[in-house]
C-alpha positions as CSV (number, residue, x, y, z in Angstrom):
1,M,-3.3,-33.7,1.5
2,I,-2.2,-31.0,-0.2
3,Q,-5.4,-28.9,-0.6
4,K,-6.2,-28.8,3.1
5,Y,-2.6,-27.3,3.2
6,S,-2.6,-25.1,0.5
7,K,-6.3,-24.1,2.2
8,Q,-5.1,-23.7,5.3
9,F,-1.5,-21.3,3.5
10,C,-4.0,-18.9,2.2
11,Y,-5.7,-18.5,5.8
12,V,-2.6,-17.9,7.9
13,N,-1.8,-15.4,4.9
14,L,-4.8,-13.5,5.9
15,F,-4.2,-13.9,9.3
16,W,-0.8,-12.4,9.0
17,V,-2.2,-9.8,6.4
18,I,-5.6,-8.6,9.2
19,I,-2.7,-8.5,11.4
20,F,0.1,-6.6,9.9
21,L,-2.5,-3.9,8.4
22,I,-3.3,-3.7,12.2
23,D,0.3,-3.3,13.3
24,Y,0.4,-0.9,10.7
25,G,-2.7,1.4,11.3
26,I,-1.6,1.7,15.6
27,E,1.8,3.0,14.5
28,L,1.4,4.9,11.8
29,F,-0.7,7.5,13.7
30,Q,1.7,7.2,16.7
31,V,5.3,8.1,14.6
32,S,5.7,12.3,15.2
33,N,8.6,13.6,13.0
34,S,11.0,9.6,14.5
35,E,11.8,5.6,13.0
36,R,9.9,3.3,14.1
37,I,9.7,-0.5,14.0
38,T,6.8,-2.2,14.8
39,M,6.2,-5.3,16.3
40,M,5.5,-6.6,12.8
41,G,8.7,-5.5,11.1
42,L,7.7,-2.9,9.1
43,F,10.4,0.7,9.0
44,I,8.2,3.4,9.1
45,K,10.1,6.8,9.1
46,N,8.2,10.4,9.4
47,T,9.8,13.8,8.7
48,E,8.4,17.2,8.6
49,N,9.5,19.9,6.1
50,D,7.7,23.2,4.9
51,N,6.2,21.1,2.0
52,G,4.5,18.7,4.4
53,I,5.0,15.2,6.2
54,Y,6.4,12.7,4.3
55,T,6.4,9.1,4.9
56,I,9.0,6.5,4.4
57,F,8.3,2.8,4.7
58,G,10.6,0.0,4.8
59,M,10.9,-3.8,5.1
60,T,13.4,-5.3,7.8
61,P,14.8,-8.6,8.2
62,K,12.6,-9.0,10.8
63,L,9.3,-9.0,8.4
64,F,10.6,-11.5,6.7
65,M,11.0,-13.6,10.5
66,V,7.5,-13.5,12.0
67,Y,6.1,-14.1,8.6
68,F,8.0,-17.1,8.4
69,I,7.3,-18.2,12.1
70,I,3.5,-17.4,12.2
71,V,3.0,-20.0,8.7
72,L,5.5,-22.5,9.9
73,G,3.9,-22.4,13.5
74,W,0.1,-22.2,11.8
75,L,0.6,-24.7,9.7
76,M,2.2,-27.1,12.5
77,I,-0.3,-26.8,15.0
78,Y,-2.1,-27.9,11.7
79,A,-0.8,-30.8,11.5
80,I,-0.8,-31.8,15.0
81,F,-5.2,-31.2,15.0
82,E,-4.8,-33.4,11.7
83,K,-3.3,-36.5,13.3
84,I,-5.4,-36.1,16.4
85,W,-8.5,-35.6,14.3
86,R,-7.9,-39.1,12.1
87,K,-6.5,-40.7,15.1
88,S,-10.0,-40.4,16.7
């Protein structure tokens, strides 16, 4: 039982990383000389000066909330389907 949930936890973490990187890639190239918080909760700030363009990244509380919501949602859905599969 624990092994199944550990496996699902690995799957949901991989899913979250893929979604996070897609969100990061989309937002990074849309930002110019501004601050932005992505859908997944990553703070991106681009500044330009005489030496070049600098990008600053930060984590917001939204990042942690989205992560926990995705993990808990995935595991709850898995638990429900696991009960349904065992009954049939």
